[in-house]
BANU-138427 format. One line per 10 residues: number of its first residue (from 1); their letters; for each residue x, y, z of N, C-alpha, C. Coordinates in Angstrom, 2 decimals, always signed. Layout:
BEGIN
NUM) a) X/Y/Z/X/Y/Z/X/Y/Z; ...
This chain:
BEGIN
1) mqiaivlydr) -67.89/+141.11/+80.36/-67.10/+141.39/+79.07/-66.86/+139.97/+78.63; -67.25/+139.55/+77.71/-66.99/+138.26/+77.21/-66.11/+138.15/+76.22; -64.90/+137.30/+76.45/-63.81/+137.23/+75.72/-63.92/+135.60/+74.94; -63.89/+135.65/+73.50/-64.09/+134.33/+73.03/-62.85/+134.02/+72.30; -61.84/+133.01/+72.79/-61.16/+132.58/+72.32/-61.05/+131.38/+71.20; -60.85/+131.23/+70.00/-61.45/+130.35/+68.72/-60.07/+129.35/+69.00; -60.62/+128.28/+69.23/-59.77/+127.01/+68.99/-59.85/+126.19/+67.80; -59.16/+125.77/+66.97/-59.02/+124.66/+66.17/-58.12/+123.73/+66.20; -57.87/+122.61/+65.33/-57.09/+121.50/+65.10/-55.74/+122.12/+64.98; -55.00/+121.89/+65.68/-53.26/+122.56/+65.20/-52.94/+124.02/+65.40
11) ftaldavgpy) -53.75/+124.55/+66.20/-53.52/+125.88/+66.87/-52.45/+125.95/+67.56; -51.68/+126.97/+67.84/-50.33/+127.26/+68.52/-50.83/+127.76/+70.11; -50.34/+126.88/+70.81/-50.86/+127.18/+72.35/-50.94/+128.34/+73.01; -49.42/+128.98/+72.68/-48.93/+130.29/+73.24/-50.03/+131.70/+72.73; -50.04/+131.41/+71.43/-51.12/+132.10/+70.83/-52.57/+132.71/+71.43; -52.93/+131.61/+72.22/-54.33/+131.65/+72.92/-53.84/+131.77/+74.26; -52.58/+131.04/+75.04/-52.87/+131.47/+76.25/-52.13/+132.65/+76.56; -51.42/+133.49/+75.87/-50.59/+134.88/+76.26/-51.64/+135.47/+76.37; -52.68/+135.80/+75.56/-53.67/+136.67/+75.62/-54.78/+136.31/+76.71; -54.78/+135.26/+76.87/-55.97/+134.69/+77.99/-55.12/+135.05/+79.45
21) dtlgrhpeae) -53.91/+134.65/+79.79/-53.04/+134.98/+80.86/-52.77/+136.59/+81.18; -53.23/+137.62/+79.97/-53.00/+138.72/+80.22/-54.38/+139.56/+80.06; -55.19/+139.49/+78.96/-56.44/+140.55/+78.84/-57.32/+139.49/+79.67; -57.27/+138.48/+79.86/-58.25/+137.57/+80.66/-58.03/+137.67/+81.91; -57.43/+138.65/+82.23/-57.01/+139.04/+83.67/-57.81/+140.13/+84.33; -58.77/+140.76/+83.21/-59.40/+142.09/+83.50/-60.78/+141.40/+84.37; -60.67/+142.07/+85.53/-61.69/+141.87/+86.76/-63.13/+141.54/+86.17; -63.55/+141.80/+85.10/-64.86/+141.95/+84.36/-64.79/+140.80/+83.38; -63.83/+140.28/+83.13/-63.54/+139.16/+82.03/-64.36/+137.99/+82.10; -64.84/+137.50/+81.24/-65.64/+136.01/+81.04/-64.91/+135.42/+80.01
31) tvfvaerpgp) -63.92/+134.95/+80.03/-63.00/+134.25/+78.91/-63.74/+132.81/+78.61; -64.27/+132.70/+77.41/-65.03/+130.87/+76.72/-63.99/+130.83/+75.72; -63.51/+129.37/+75.55/-62.61/+128.86/+74.54/-64.05/+128.41/+73.66; -64.01/+128.61/+72.36/-64.99/+128.23/+71.66/-64.38/+127.60/+70.30; -65.07/+126.35/+69.55/-64.86/+125.63/+68.64/-65.99/+125.49/+67.78; -65.82/+124.65/+66.57/-66.74/+124.28/+65.80/-67.83/+123.41/+66.55; -67.18/+122.50/+67.49/-67.65/+121.78/+68.34/-67.07/+121.92/+69.53; -68.10/+121.94/+70.69/-67.20/+121.64/+72.23/-66.70/+120.58/+72.46; -65.34/+120.33/+73.26/-64.48/+119.37/+73.48/-63.37/+119.55/+73.25; -62.32/+118.74/+73.69/-61.03/+118.82/+73.43/-60.23/+119.24/+72.11
41) vrndsgsltl) -59.31/+120.01/+71.73/-58.79/+120.62/+70.64/-57.29/+120.45/+71.03; -56.60/+119.69/+69.87/-55.09/+119.65/+70.20/-54.45/+120.65/+69.61; -53.37/+120.99/+70.19/-52.61/+122.15/+69.79/-51.37/+121.49/+68.51; -50.80/+122.27/+67.93/-50.06/+121.92/+66.95/-49.06/+121.01/+66.77; -48.38/+120.52/+68.46/-47.82/+119.47/+68.28/-48.49/+118.46/+68.74; -49.72/+118.38/+69.05/-50.27/+117.03/+69.47/-50.09/+116.72/+70.61; -49.28/+117.57/+71.52/-49.29/+117.16/+73.24/-49.81/+117.79/+73.92; -50.77/+118.98/+73.32/-51.44/+119.53/+74.72/-52.59/+119.74/+74.24; -53.89/+120.03/+75.09/-55.30/+119.90/+74.82/-55.82/+120.93/+75.54; -56.38/+121.89/+75.01/-57.28/+122.89/+75.58/-58.55/+122.57/+75.39
51) madkaladvp) -59.52/+122.61/+76.13/-61.23/+122.62/+76.14/-61.95/+123.59/+75.36; -62.64/+123.37/+74.46/-63.35/+124.30/+73.99/-65.16/+123.98/+74.82; -65.10/+125.02/+75.51/-66.34/+124.96/+76.27/-67.56/+125.08/+75.75; -67.60/+125.72/+74.77/-68.91/+125.86/+73.80/-68.46/+125.93/+72.41; -69.62/+125.62/+71.58/-69.54/+125.65/+70.20/-69.60/+127.10/+69.94; -69.08/+127.36/+68.51/-69.10/+128.79/+67.82/-70.39/+129.46/+68.09; -71.55/+128.36/+67.64/-72.83/+128.76/+67.40/-73.59/+129.27/+68.88; -73.01/+128.81/+69.91/-73.39/+129.19/+71.11/-72.67/+130.44/+71.79; -72.14/+131.07/+71.09/-71.30/+132.48/+71.48/-71.83/+133.67/+70.20; -72.79/+133.72/+69.70/-72.70/+134.44/+68.82/-72.47/+136.02/+68.97
61) apdivlvpgg) -72.13/+136.44/+70.19/-71.96/+137.99/+70.05/-70.87/+138.18/+71.07; -69.75/+137.93/+71.15/-68.70/+138.08/+72.53/-68.43/+139.60/+71.95; -68.03/+140.12/+73.20/-67.33/+141.56/+73.60/-65.98/+141.56/+72.26; -65.26/+140.51/+72.85/-63.90/+140.40/+72.22/-63.75/+139.32/+71.57; -63.38/+139.45/+70.23/-63.18/+138.19/+69.54/-61.39/+137.77/+69.61; -61.13/+136.81/+69.53/-59.59/+136.17/+69.45/-59.22/+135.16/+68.68; -58.26/+135.11/+67.80/-58.40/+134.30/+66.73/-56.90/+133.80/+66.68; -56.31/+132.80/+67.48/-55.00/+132.53/+67.58/-54.52/+131.97/+66.14; -53.24/+131.68/+66.02/-52.64/+131.05/+64.83/-52.39/+129.84/+65.04; -51.59/+129.26/+64.06/-50.80/+127.70/+64.17/-50.91/+127.25/+62.65
71) pgqtyqmene) -50.09/+126.06/+62.53/-50.05/+125.63/+61.39/-51.71/+125.27/+60.64; -52.31/+124.72/+61.77/-53.72/+124.51/+61.38/-54.32/+125.25/+60.86; -54.17/+126.65/+60.74/-55.04/+127.80/+60.51/-55.01/+127.36/+59.05; -54.23/+127.22/+58.17/-54.13/+126.78/+56.43/-55.71/+126.26/+56.50; -55.92/+125.20/+57.23/-56.79/+124.22/+56.60/-58.35/+124.94/+57.06; -58.30/+126.23/+57.77/-59.28/+126.74/+58.16/-59.84/+128.26/+57.13; -59.18/+128.34/+56.34/-59.24/+129.44/+55.22/-60.60/+129.33/+54.63; -60.93/+128.17/+54.41/-62.09/+128.12/+53.48/-63.04/+127.44/+54.50; -63.06/+127.31/+55.95/-64.05/+126.69/+56.46/-64.91/+127.87/+56.49; -66.27/+127.86/+56.10/-67.06/+128.61/+56.08/-67.89/+128.83/+57.14
81) vlldwlrtad) -67.98/+127.73/+58.11/-68.36/+127.77/+59.38/-67.86/+128.94/+60.28; -66.42/+128.77/+60.51/-65.87/+129.61/+61.21/-65.81/+131.05/+60.65; -65.38/+131.15/+59.27/-65.59/+132.55/+58.73/-66.97/+133.11/+58.67; -67.95/+132.26/+58.94/-69.23/+133.32/+59.08/-69.49/+133.61/+60.56; -69.12/+132.88/+61.16/-68.97/+133.05/+62.53/-67.90/+134.12/+62.67; -66.75/+134.65/+62.31/-66.12/+135.32/+62.45/-67.08/+136.85/+62.23; -67.28/+136.67/+60.93/-68.31/+138.05/+60.28/-69.35/+138.43/+61.31; -70.32/+137.16/+61.70/-71.37/+137.60/+62.62/-70.70/+138.12/+64.09; -69.93/+137.46/+64.38/-69.43/+138.11/+65.67/-68.80/+139.48/+65.69; -68.20/+139.80/+64.50/-67.47/+141.08/+64.35/-68.50/+142.18/+64.09
91) rtstwttsvc) -69.86/+141.73/+64.28/-70.80/+143.09/+63.68/-71.36/+143.51/+65.02; -70.97/+142.87/+65.98/-71.57/+143.31/+67.35/-69.98/+143.45/+68.27; -69.21/+142.93/+67.90/-68.13/+143.00/+68.82/-67.57/+144.58/+69.02; -66.70/+144.46/+70.32/-66.09/+145.79/+70.78/-64.82/+145.93/+69.83; -64.30/+144.46/+70.02/-62.65/+144.42/+69.72/-62.67/+142.94/+68.74; -61.97/+142.99/+67.60/-61.85/+141.65/+67.03/-60.27/+141.56/+66.77; -59.63/+140.59/+67.22/-58.15/+140.51/+67.61/-57.52/+139.13/+67.06; -56.33/+139.18/+66.91/-55.82/+137.62/+66.53/-54.30/+137.81/+66.95; -53.66/+136.80/+66.86/-52.37/+136.56/+67.24/-51.34/+135.61/+66.23; -50.36/+136.15/+65.63/-49.82/+135.41/+64.66/-50.50/+135.04/+63.27
101) tgslllaaag) -50.73/+134.08/+62.65/-51.68/+133.60/+61.58/-53.11/+133.73/+61.55; -53.32/+134.07/+62.98/-54.83/+133.89/+63.31/-55.46/+135.39/+62.42; -54.62/+136.28/+62.11/-54.91/+137.31/+61.37/-55.14/+136.99/+59.84; -54.57/+135.91/+59.24/-55.35/+135.46/+57.68/-56.59/+135.11/+57.94; -57.09/+134.28/+58.85/-58.19/+133.85/+59.37/-59.53/+135.31/+59.19; -58.96/+136.21/+59.60/-59.50/+137.48/+59.57/-59.70/+137.97/+58.52; -58.55/+138.05/+58.15/-58.28/+138.67/+56.34/-59.46/+137.89/+55.63; -59.37/+136.63/+55.66/-60.28/+135.47/+54.69/-61.81/+135.88/+54.99; -62.08/+136.41/+56.22/-63.36/+136.48/+56.50/-63.78/+137.93/+55.80; -62.77/+138.67/+55.05/-62.94/+139.74/+54.94/-62.99/+141.26/+55.78
111) llrgrratsh) -62.55/+140.76/+57.01/-62.47/+141.72/+58.14/-61.21/+142.68/+58.03; -60.54/+142.48/+57.29/-59.12/+143.56/+57.41/-58.81/+144.12/+55.97; -60.06/+143.95/+55.28/-59.79/+144.96/+53.88/-59.49/+145.99/+54.27; -58.17/+147.13/+53.23/-58.58/+148.36/+53.82/-57.61/+148.51/+55.02; -57.37/+147.77/+55.88/-56.83/+148.11/+57.31/-55.09/+147.36/+57.55; -54.66/+148.33/+58.32/-53.36/+148.07/+58.50/-53.28/+146.71/+59.42; -52.42/+145.49/+59.24/-52.49/+144.39/+60.38/-51.18/+143.76/+59.91; -50.83/+143.03/+61.07/-49.34/+142.16/+61.15/-49.79/+140.64/+61.45; -49.03/+139.90/+61.08/-48.88/+138.27/+61.22/-47.60/+138.17/+61.54; -47.48/+136.58/+61.76/-46.13/+136.26/+61.64/-45.22/+136.57/+60.46
121) wlaldvlsry) -43.95/+136.69/+60.66/-43.05/+137.74/+59.51/-43.42/+136.45/+58.31; -43.22/+135.33/+58.26/-43.40/+134.29/+57.20/-44.63/+134.87/+56.51; -45.43/+134.93/+57.12/-47.09/+135.12/+56.54/-47.37/+136.44/+56.29; -46.57/+137.36/+56.60/-46.86/+138.63/+56.21/-47.45/+139.31/+54.86; -46.99/+138.87/+53.72/-47.30/+139.27/+52.46/-48.92/+138.47/+52.23; -49.08/+137.35/+52.89/-50.37/+136.80/+52.59/-51.55/+137.79/+52.92; -51.13/+138.63/+53.53/-52.26/+139.45/+54.13/-52.80/+140.72/+52.94; -51.84/+140.89/+51.92/-51.91/+141.68/+51.00/-52.99/+140.95/+49.76; -53.09/+139.47/+49.70/-53.72/+138.93/+49.05/-55.27/+139.10/+49.21; -55.73/+139.38/+50.72/-57.05/+139.83/+50.84/-57.25/+141.29/+50.98
131) gaeptgervv) -56.40/+141.82/+50.44/-56.62/+143.41/+50.75/-56.30/+144.16/+51.98; -55.62/+143.55/+53.03/-55.18/+144.18/+54.03/-53.61/+145.03/+53.54; -53.36/+145.74/+54.77/-51.96/+146.44/+54.57/-51.10/+145.93/+55.49; -50.03/+145.08/+54.95/-49.38/+144.23/+55.96/-48.02/+145.00/+56.44; -48.14/+145.20/+57.94/-46.72/+145.90/+58.62/-45.94/+144.91/+59.34; -44.69/+145.13/+59.51/-43.94/+144.33/+60.41/-44.09/+144.82/+61.86; -45.01/+145.96/+62.13/-44.57/+146.12/+63.95/-45.31/+145.06/+64.59; -45.07/+144.98/+65.94/-45.31/+143.84/+66.54/-47.07/+143.72/+67.23; -47.52/+144.97/+67.21/-49.12/+145.03/+67.96/-49.50/+146.25/+66.80; -50.59/+145.96/+66.26/-51.19/+146.95/+65.39/-52.84/+147.19/+65.50
141) tdgkyvtaag) -53.13/+148.31/+66.01/-54.32/+148.47/+66.20/-54.83/+149.52/+65.08; -55.96/+148.96/+64.40/-56.67/+149.75/+63.47/-58.40/+149.72/+63.58; -58.70/+151.01/+64.22/-60.12/+150.94/+64.47/-60.22/+149.67/+65.38; -61.40/+149.06/+65.71/-61.36/+147.83/+66.66/-60.68/+146.77/+66.22; -59.93/+146.92/+65.64/-58.80/+145.27/+65.01/-57.65/+145.52/+65.68; -57.26/+144.68/+66.25/-56.08/+144.70/+66.99/-55.33/+143.57/+66.46; -54.15/+143.46/+65.73/-53.40/+142.11/+65.35/-52.26/+142.20/+66.08; -51.43/+141.00/+66.15/-50.21/+140.84/+66.90/-49.57/+139.88/+65.99; -47.94/+140.14/+66.04/-46.95/+139.44/+64.80/-46.94/+137.76/+65.50; -45.75/+137.34/+65.54/-45.80/+135.94/+65.50/-45.92/+135.64/+67.51
151) vssgidmglt) -46.48/+134.33/+67.64/-46.46/+133.46/+68.81/-46.59/+134.54/+70.38; -45.20/+134.79/+70.60/-44.91/+135.56/+71.78/-45.73/+137.08/+71.81; -45.88/+137.41/+70.95/-46.29/+138.90/+70.75/-47.57/+138.99/+71.15; -48.31/+137.90/+71.42/-49.71/+138.03/+71.77/-49.97/+138.16/+73.22; -48.84/+138.09/+74.17/-48.82/+138.80/+75.37/-48.78/+139.91/+75.26; -47.89/+140.98/+74.51/-47.90/+142.25/+74.13/-49.53/+142.66/+73.86; -49.96/+141.97/+72.85/-51.44/+142.66/+72.44/-52.24/+142.53/+73.48; -52.37/+141.12/+74.52/-52.71/+141.21/+75.46/-52.82/+142.40/+76.39; -51.51/+143.04/+77.08/-51.69/+143.63/+77.66/-51.82/+145.05/+77.26; -51.72/+145.32/+75.85/-51.81/+146.63/+75.08/-53.25/+146.47/+74.92
161) llgriggdrl) -54.70/+145.63/+75.12/-55.80/+145.70/+74.83/-56.30/+145.96/+76.28; -55.81/+145.39/+77.22/-55.91/+145.65/+78.44/-55.68/+147.15/+79.00; -54.66/+147.67/+78.41/-54.65/+149.20/+79.07/-55.55/+150.10/+78.38; -55.86/+149.47/+77.09/-56.98/+150.48/+76.51/-58.44/+150.20/+77.27; -58.50/+149.19/+77.79/-59.95/+148.84/+78.50/-59.87/+148.99/+79.78; -59.21/+148.73/+80.41/-58.91/+149.07/+81.98/-58.10/+149.96/+82.53; -57.14/+150.55/+81.48/-56.56/+151.33/+82.19/-54.58/+150.98/+82.08; -53.85/+151.83/+82.29/-52.41/+151.33/+82.32/-52.27/+151.17/+83.86; -52.73/+151.51/+84.67/-52.55/+150.83/+86.07/-52.84/+149.38/+85.93; -54.09/+148.91/+85.51/-54.23/+147.47/+85.38/-53.52/+147.00/+84.64
171) aqsvqlltey) -53.17/+147.14/+83.57/-52.20/+146.63/+82.48/-51.03/+146.52/+83.02; -50.29/+147.56/+84.10/-49.15/+147.20/+84.47/-49.06/+146.38/+85.66; -50.25/+146.43/+86.38/-50.33/+145.32/+87.31/-50.30/+143.96/+87.20; -50.62/+143.62/+85.72/-50.73/+142.14/+85.48/-49.35/+142.00/+84.41; -48.82/+142.83/+84.17/-47.48/+142.81/+83.52/-46.50/+142.31/+84.94; -46.63/+143.19/+85.66/-46.08/+142.89/+87.07/-45.94/+141.63/+87.81; -47.09/+141.32/+88.07/-47.60/+139.96/+88.64/-47.25/+138.59/+87.62; -47.35/+139.11/+86.59/-46.95/+137.74/+85.57/-45.33/+137.90/+85.65; -44.87/+138.90/+85.87/-43.28/+139.01/+86.21/-43.06/+139.05/+84.46; -43.65/+139.79/+83.66/-43.37/+139.81/+82.21/-42.32/+140.52/+81.86
181) dpqppydags) -40.98/+140.23/+82.03/-39.95/+141.19/+81.82/-38.56/+140.54/+80.83; -39.19/+140.59/+79.66/-38.38/+139.73/+78.73/-36.97/+140.30/+78.67; -36.03/+139.01/+78.73/-34.53/+139.26/+78.53/-34.08/+138.00/+78.18; -34.41/+137.88/+76.56/-34.03/+136.78/+76.16/-32.54/+136.66/+75.79; -31.92/+135.48/+75.93/-30.39/+135.10/+75.61/-29.98/+135.57/+74.25; -30.92/+135.53/+73.26/-30.44/+135.86/+71.75/-31.28/+137.18/+71.32; -30.43/+137.78/+70.65/-31.27/+139.13/+70.06/-31.69/+138.88/+68.43; -32.44/+137.82/+68.48/-32.86/+136.94/+66.96/-34.22/+137.07/+67.08; -35.26/+137.70/+67.43/-36.62/+137.63/+67.46/-37.28/+138.22/+66.16; -36.38/+138.85/+65.58/-37.20/+139.27/+64.37/-36.38/+138.73/+63.10
191) pakapadlva) -36.96/+139.18/+61.94/-36.02/+138.88/+60.76/-34.90/+139.97/+60.57; -35.42/+141.17/+61.21/-34.36/+142.45/+61.23/-33.01/+142.33/+61.86; -33.23/+141.22/+62.89/-32.49/+141.21/+63.93/-31.11/+139.70/+63.75; -32.47/+138.86/+63.48/-31.72/+137.15/+63.54/-30.46/+137.29/+62.43; -29.69/+136.21/+62.05/-28.79/+136.09/+60.95/-29.33/+135.77/+59.76; -28.98/+136.69/+58.97/-29.50/+136.67/+57.65/-29.61/+135.19/+56.90; -28.72/+134.73/+57.10/-28.80/+132.97/+56.66/-29.89/+132.37/+57.33; -30.20/+132.49/+58.67/-31.25/+131.96/+59.20/-32.46/+132.23/+58.76; -32.82/+133.49/+58.52/-34.11/+133.84/+57.86/-34.43/+133.11/+56.45; -32.97/+133.37/+55.73/-33.46/+132.91/+54.30/-33.77/+131.60/+54.32
201) ewraksrfvm) -32.95/+130.36/+55.58/-33.31/+129.26/+55.58/-34.67/+128.70/+55.54; -35.68/+129.64/+56.84/-36.78/+129.54/+57.24/-37.87/+130.33/+55.95; -37.31/+131.13/+55.58/-38.00/+131.46/+54.23/-38.15/+130.47/+53.11; -37.09/+130.09/+53.28/-37.28/+128.76/+51.90/-38.07/+127.63/+52.40; -38.36/+127.28/+53.46/-38.99/+126.15/+54.03/-40.34/+126.41/+54.29; -40.87/+127.90/+54.07/-42.32/+128.60/+54.80/-43.24/+128.21/+53.37; -44.24/+127.49/+53.95/-45.36/+127.07/+53.17/-46.28/+128.50/+52.47; -45.86/+129.49/+53.37/-46.68/+130.98/+53.02/-45.91/+131.46/+51.86; -45.99/+130.92/+50.65/-45.74/+131.23/+49.16/-46.90/+131.97/+48.59; -46.73/+133.09/+48.14/-47.54/+134.04/+47.14/-47.71/+133.17/+45.83
211) e) -48.65/+132.68/+45.26/-48.80/+132.11/+44.01/-48.67/+133.41/+42.95
């Protein structure tokens, strides 16, 4: 079972590493990081590098496609090399997935048209521009498409899909061994819970504005 995790300049690290450290623990998983060209790829802060083992062209038919989000996603929305690869890989994939604004890349490739999907809460409205049906749920499954909301939800997505593929006991084991037992110090993890003025402040700063 080959899992291809897409990298591009200024991706968000946890978007990629969360699913890697959950879904990637399936005993039959072969996880490969792919990018337009092999080599080091910097995250959104520029302080962390992941290595793309192979070029996109070298991995034409993975079983699972996983697209992380991040500020760099904006610059990939018209990258036909990446979008064409997503379309090609999707034709034979068992699952096509994303975390955070990675769903915007799936949408830009035409893969989410008419489907329910999620993304980071600041980017949700952009999905409708590409014919998707945005929903604020944390993890959304529509057919073989599994999209996760912002950053940390990639861990939930990885566990959700791991349970679908390997069964509940395997997913529970991975959750236990990674000690994923969230107990955040604040209850501000969604716009429905965070202070209204804080939500408004970040909406005002957001670059995800519908034209």
